[in-house]
KEMI-963249 format. One record per residue: residue in three letters; y, x negated, z of N, C-alpha, C in turn. Coordinates in Angstrom, 2 decimals. Example, Ala and Ser with C-alpha at 12.3 -4.5 7.8 and 13.67 -1.06 7.14 Angstrom:
2
ala;-5.69;-13.19;7.80;-4.50;-12.30;7.80;-3.30;-13.20;7.80
ser;-2.25;-12.85;7.08;-1.06;-13.67;7.14;0.03;-12.90;7.87
//
This chain:
157
met;-0.72;-0.73;0.02;0.42;-0.12;-0.25;1.53;-1.30;-0.41
his;2.31;-0.29;-0.26;3.61;-0.98;-0.85;4.59;-0.28;-0.17
leu;5.81;-0.87;0.22;7.10;-0.51;1.15;8.39;-1.07;-0.14
lys;8.85;-0.11;-0.35;10.52;0.09;-1.00;11.39;0.85;-0.45
his;12.25;0.28;0.13;13.70;0.63;0.85;14.75;1.07;-0.23
phe;15.44;2.47;-0.10;16.31;2.74;-0.77;17.67;3.04;-0.05
thr;18.92;3.11;0.10;20.02;3.31;0.57;20.90;4.54;-0.30
thr;20.93;5.75;0.16;21.48;6.95;-0.81;23.00;7.38;-0.27
arg;24.07;5.94;-0.61;25.15;6.58;-0.20;25.69;7.96;-0.33
leu;26.81;8.69;0.25;26.17;9.86;0.39;27.97;10.58;-0.40
ala;29.04;9.27;-0.65;30.14;9.15;-1.39;29.79;10.15;-2.90
pro;30.60;10.77;-3.51;30.27;11.40;-4.69;30.52;10.24;-5.89
glu;30.94;9.65;-5.69;30.93;8.48;-6.65;29.72;7.67;-6.90
asn;28.59;7.47;-5.67;27.63;6.72;-5.41;26.59;7.72;-5.58
leu;26.49;8.98;-4.76;25.23;9.83;-4.91;24.22;9.89;-5.72
his;24.50;10.08;-6.99;24.21;10.71;-8.10;23.28;9.23;-9.06
ala;24.29;8.24;-8.76;23.87;7.30;-9.14;22.45;6.58;-8.08
asp;22.42;6.72;-7.05;21.28;6.09;-5.89;20.28;7.14;-6.20
gln;20.54;8.40;-5.83;19.56;9.28;-6.18;18.74;9.01;-7.87
asp;19.19;8.83;-8.63;19.01;8.57;-9.94;17.90;7.75;-10.13
ala;18.27;6.50;-9.42;17.64;4.94;-8.69;15.97;5.80;-8.41
ile;16.07;6.14;-7.27;15.21;6.84;-6.61;14.02;7.86;-7.34
asn;14.75;8.41;-7.90;14.15;9.23;-8.92;12.95;8.65;-9.81
arg;13.81;7.52;-10.44;13.01;6.40;-11.58;12.42;5.68;-10.96
phe;12.24;5.47;-9.84;11.18;4.44;-8.88;10.19;5.45;-9.09
leu;10.33;7.03;-8.63;9.37;7.45;-8.15;8.43;7.99;-8.78
asp;9.37;8.52;-10.15;8.27;8.78;-11.38;7.29;7.39;-11.72
thr;7.12;6.58;-11.33;6.60;5.48;-11.50;5.28;4.86;-10.71
val;5.28;5.57;-9.78;4.40;5.37;-8.56;3.67;6.38;-7.50
thr;2.86;6.41;-7.07;2.24;7.23;-6.06;2.52;7.15;-5.30
val;3.35;8.14;-4.69;3.90;8.06;-3.10;2.93;8.79;-2.21
lys;2.62;7.54;-1.19;1.69;8.17;-0.24;2.24;8.52;1.40
lys;3.71;8.19;1.11;4.31;8.54;2.58;6.27;8.00;2.45
thr;6.72;8.73;3.56;8.47;8.89;3.07;9.03;8.47;4.65
ser;9.61;8.18;4.71;10.66;7.95;6.00;12.05;7.97;5.66
thr;12.56;8.72;6.50;14.27;8.31;5.94;15.45;8.89;7.10
gln;16.24;7.97;7.23;17.17;8.33;8.85;18.11;8.25;7.89
phe;19.28;9.03;8.83;20.41;9.14;8.38;21.13;8.03;9.17
val;22.28;7.81;8.49;22.72;6.28;9.29;24.50;6.59;9.53
pro;25.11;7.01;10.42;26.75;7.33;10.07;27.13;5.64;10.24
gly;28.33;5.51;9.88;28.99;4.45;9.55;29.98;4.64;8.13
asn;30.16;3.59;8.00;31.41;3.63;7.19;31.10;2.82;5.57
pro;30.40;3.37;4.64;29.99;4.64;4.24;28.68;5.33;5.23
asp;28.74;6.90;5.55;27.56;7.13;5.60;26.21;7.28;4.56
tyr;25.30;7.01;5.08;24.31;6.71;3.97;22.63;7.36;4.79
trp;22.04;7.64;3.96;20.80;8.12;4.25;20.07;6.62;3.84
ser;19.12;6.12;4.47;18.03;5.11;4.85;16.66;5.67;4.27
ile;15.81;5.04;3.36;14.91;5.92;2.76;13.91;4.69;2.71
leu;12.38;5.15;2.97;11.37;3.97;2.54;10.36;4.90;2.48
val;9.66;4.53;1.09;8.68;4.86;0.62;7.72;4.09;0.45
phe;6.39;4.38;0.87;5.37;3.76;0.77;4.74;4.19;-0.16
tyr;3.79;3.54;-1.08;3.86;3.69;-2.24;2.37;2.91;-2.80
glu;1.49;3.68;-3.38;0.49;2.70;-4.18;0.51;3.20;-6.21
asn;-0.40;1.96;-6.77;0.19;1.74;-8.20;1.31;1.62;-8.58
gly;1.47;2.45;-9.91;2.36;1.84;-10.26;3.19;0.25;-10.31
gln;4.85;0.49;-11.09;5.34;-1.06;-11.33;6.72;-0.65;-10.49
glu;7.63;-1.02;-10.34;8.56;-0.83;-9.50;9.29;-0.78;-10.98
ala;10.64;0.31;-10.96;11.15;0.32;-12.13;12.10;-0.60;-11.73
lys;13.07;-1.08;-13.35;13.51;-2.13;-13.42;14.70;-1.47;-12.99
pro;16.00;-1.68;-12.20;17.40;-1.08;-12.27;17.76;-1.11;-14.20
lys;18.81;0.10;-13.97;18.97;0.18;-15.26;20.33;-0.17;-15.30
glu;20.84;-0.98;-16.80;21.71;-1.32;-16.92;23.14;-1.06;-16.78
ala;24.35;-0.87;-16.52;25.54;0.22;-16.60;25.72;0.87;-17.81
gly;25.98;1.75;-18.02;26.29;2.43;-19.50;25.00;2.91;-20.24
his;23.89;2.14;-19.74;22.69;2.64;-20.72;21.68;3.25;-19.84
glu;21.40;4.70;-20.50;20.34;5.54;-19.74;19.17;5.27;-20.39
ala;18.46;5.56;-18.92;16.57;5.92;-19.56;15.96;6.76;-20.56
lys;15.41;5.50;-21.22;15.06;6.88;-22.27;13.86;7.63;-21.78
pro;13.83;8.56;-22.35;12.73;9.71;-21.92;11.19;8.93;-22.36
lys;10.57;9.46;-21.25;8.94;8.92;-21.61;8.38;9.46;-23.24
glu;8.10;8.34;-23.93;7.46;9.38;-24.71;5.53;10.13;-24.89
thr;4.84;9.57;-24.14;3.63;9.74;-23.86;3.40;10.22;-22.11
val;2.76;10.48;-21.60;2.04;11.06;-20.64;0.76;10.37;-20.02
lys;0.78;9.75;-18.91;-0.45;8.61;-18.54;-0.81;9.76;-17.55
gly;-1.66;10.36;-17.37;-2.74;11.08;-16.40;-2.10;12.13;-16.17
pro;-2.06;12.50;-14.95;-1.43;14.18;-14.32;0.01;14.28;-14.61
glu;1.08;13.05;-15.27;2.80;13.07;-14.85;2.78;13.71;-16.32
leu;4.03;14.56;-15.83;4.53;15.24;-16.85;5.77;14.82;-17.58
thr;6.71;15.51;-18.52;7.80;15.09;-18.59;8.39;16.25;-19.13
met;9.85;16.81;-19.30;10.04;17.59;-19.72;9.76;17.42;-21.59
ala;9.55;16.81;-21.72;9.30;17.33;-23.34;7.72;17.92;-23.87
asp;6.81;17.69;-22.55;5.83;18.35;-22.19;5.89;19.79;-21.44
leu;6.72;19.94;-21.60;6.95;21.68;-21.06;7.27;22.71;-21.99
thr;7.17;23.87;-22.20;7.45;25.05;-23.20;8.48;24.97;-22.35
glu;9.50;25.86;-24.10;10.81;26.33;-23.67;11.31;26.92;-22.16
thr;9.95;28.41;-21.99;10.12;28.72;-20.51;10.07;27.88;-19.68
glu;9.08;27.12;-19.33;8.61;26.34;-18.52;10.12;25.50;-18.06
gln;10.78;24.60;-19.25;12.16;23.97;-18.63;12.65;24.88;-18.23
ser;13.30;26.17;-18.79;13.98;26.81;-18.31;13.98;27.13;-16.51
ile;12.69;27.11;-16.20;12.21;27.01;-14.91;12.46;25.84;-14.50
val;12.48;24.81;-14.12;12.86;23.36;-13.91;14.27;23.31;-14.09
ser;14.73;23.77;-14.85;16.48;23.82;-14.72;16.77;25.23;-13.78
ala;16.52;26.06;-13.37;16.85;26.95;-12.08;16.37;26.24;-10.86
leu;14.97;25.52;-10.74;14.68;25.42;-9.58;15.59;23.94;-9.45
lys;16.30;23.20;-10.52;17.23;21.76;-10.17;18.26;21.99;-9.59
ile;18.40;23.61;-10.29;20.28;24.25;-9.57;19.55;24.40;-8.11
trp;18.68;25.24;-7.92;18.01;26.00;-6.61;18.70;24.38;-5.58
arg;17.35;23.33;-6.03;17.24;21.92;-5.17;19.09;21.26;-5.26
lys;19.81;21.66;-6.04;20.87;20.69;-6.03;21.76;21.61;-4.58
asp;21.99;23.09;-5.04;22.46;23.68;-3.58;21.92;23.84;-3.00
arg;20.68;23.48;-2.35;19.64;23.17;-0.47;20.45;21.59;-0.50
ala;20.40;20.63;-1.39;20.78;19.73;-0.49;22.17;19.34;-0.08
thr;22.77;20.14;-1.00;24.05;20.19;-0.18;24.31;21.15;1.06
glu;23.97;21.90;0.90;23.60;22.81;1.77;23.03;21.66;3.16
met;22.23;21.07;2.93;21.70;20.54;4.28;22.02;19.11;4.20
asn;23.52;18.72;2.97;23.50;17.42;3.42;22.33;16.11;3.34
ile;21.94;16.57;2.56;20.51;15.16;1.98;20.67;15.17;0.67
pro;19.74;13.88;0.01;19.41;13.59;-1.34;18.59;14.94;-1.61
glu;18.92;14.76;-2.94;18.29;15.87;-3.73;16.69;15.65;-3.96
phe;16.61;14.52;-3.57;14.85;14.00;-3.55;14.16;14.74;-2.78
met;14.95;14.71;-1.78;14.35;14.87;-0.54;13.44;16.57;0.04
val;14.60;17.13;-1.15;14.24;18.57;-1.54;12.44;18.67;-1.80
cys;12.84;18.40;-3.23;11.75;17.86;-4.23;11.55;16.98;-5.12
his;10.98;16.24;-5.76;11.02;15.14;-6.70;10.80;15.77;-8.02
asn;11.29;14.99;-8.79;11.64;16.03;-10.00;10.00;16.04;-11.13
ala;8.79;15.33;-10.90;7.87;15.40;-10.45;7.26;16.57;-10.56
thr;7.52;17.46;-8.86;6.98;18.22;-8.63;7.78;19.55;-8.92
leu;8.99;19.76;-9.42;9.52;20.57;-10.15;8.67;20.33;-11.19
met;8.37;20.22;-12.22;7.57;20.21;-13.39;6.40;20.63;-13.52
thr;5.89;20.21;-12.08;4.55;20.66;-11.87;4.63;22.09;-11.92
leu;5.52;22.28;-10.89;5.42;24.13;-10.63;5.98;24.55;-11.95
ala;7.00;23.73;-12.70;6.90;25.22;-13.64;5.76;25.41;-14.64
arg;5.02;24.05;-14.56;4.13;24.35;-15.56;2.70;25.40;-14.46
glu;2.60;25.13;-13.42;1.51;25.74;-12.89;1.94;27.19;-12.55
arg;3.03;27.25;-12.21;3.44;28.67;-11.73;3.15;29.28;-10.55
pro;2.39;28.99;-9.72;2.17;29.85;-8.26;2.78;30.77;-8.18
his;2.30;32.14;-8.11;3.12;33.10;-7.38;2.97;33.32;-5.68
asn;3.10;32.76;-5.21;2.88;33.32;-3.67;2.85;31.59;-2.93
ile;2.85;32.01;-1.38;2.77;30.33;-0.62;1.85;30.29;-1.09
asp;0.18;30.80;-0.98;-0.92;29.94;-0.83;-1.14;29.37;-2.58
gly;-0.72;29.18;-3.17;-0.61;28.74;-4.47;0.37;27.69;-4.27
leu;1.30;27.21;-3.49;2.31;26.52;-3.28;1.37;24.78;-3.13
ser;0.47;25.60;-2.13;-0.47;24.66;-1.63;-1.09;23.43;-2.02
lys;-1.45;23.58;-3.63;-2.03;22.90;-4.70;-1.02;22.23;-5.16
ile;0.14;22.34;-5.08;1.11;21.51;-5.94;1.28;20.12;-5.07
lys;0.95;19.31;-6.02;1.02;17.80;-5.18;2.78;17.73;-4.87
gly;3.18;17.25;-3.38;4.46;16.99;-3.30;4.60;17.58;-2.58
leu;4.11;19.35;-1.85;4.91;20.49;-1.16;3.52;20.29;-0.12
gly;3.88;19.58;1.17;3.10;19.86;2.18;3.88;21.17;2.71
asp;2.57;21.09;4.30;2.89;22.43;4.47;4.60;22.32;5.07
gln;5.27;21.26;5.68;6.69;21.95;5.99;7.77;21.91;5.00
lys;7.46;21.40;4.02;8.04;21.63;2.56;8.06;23.39;1.90
ile;6.37;23.75;2.36;6.17;24.94;1.91;7.11;25.60;3.19
ala;6.97;25.56;4.39;7.74;26.44;5.18;9.18;26.30;5.06
arg;9.56;25.20;4.67;11.47;25.30;4.55;11.80;25.86;3.40
tyr;10.84;25.66;2.29;11.63;25.85;0.50;10.14;27.18;-0.42
gly;9.14;27.32;0.68;8.43;27.78;0.30;8.93;29.89;-0.71
asp;9.74;30.37;0.29;9.93;31.39;-0.16;11.03;31.37;-1.48
asp;11.64;30.73;-1.00;12.85;30.52;-2.20;12.13;29.76;-3.99
ile;11.16;29.39;-3.65;10.22;28.60;-4.77;9.63;29.83;-5.28
val;8.85;30.21;-4.59;8.16;31.48;-5.08;9.14;32.46;-5.59
ala;10.35;32.97;-5.19;11.07;33.89;-5.88;11.24;33.59;-7.37
ile;11.79;32.03;-7.41;12.45;31.38;-8.87;11.57;31.68;-9.34
leu;10.21;30.80;-9.20;8.83;31.67;-10.36;8.33;32.64;-10.92
asn;9.18;33.81;-9.71;8.44;35.15;-10.15;9.67;35.74;-10.99
ala;10.79;35.12;-10.82;11.77;35.28;-11.52;11.49;35.40;-13.15
phe;10.80;34.11;-13.48;10.07;33.50;-15.01;9.07;34.42;-15.59
//
């Protein structure tokens, strides 16, 4: 098992870049456990530890260069290109919900749900709380906290 440390600054000019770096990394590894701690200071930030296996650490992207979408799927990983138009709409709705929840809770978006989890939800479309337990990335705590919201969004499509 490996360990990677991230800091997510809360300042608007840094928040999205920090979250994108974490999401790019999470797309390349198998996460075994995460640990987070809010660190008050100047500036305030979240300290995030990711315990992972497999994969390679994502290289930081150069300023001004966007990451290219994956062309192929390795194993069970999904990309937006793998999804139908309806599934992509579901992911978009889930991302809006995730952003709202993260803002409301003052936490980074990935702590609500990872992009891979949102895509799996759109593909599998569980229609009840029991079905959520079969989705990788949704444990008992996340289901208890967010399950009703997720099921409502999925059932709207």
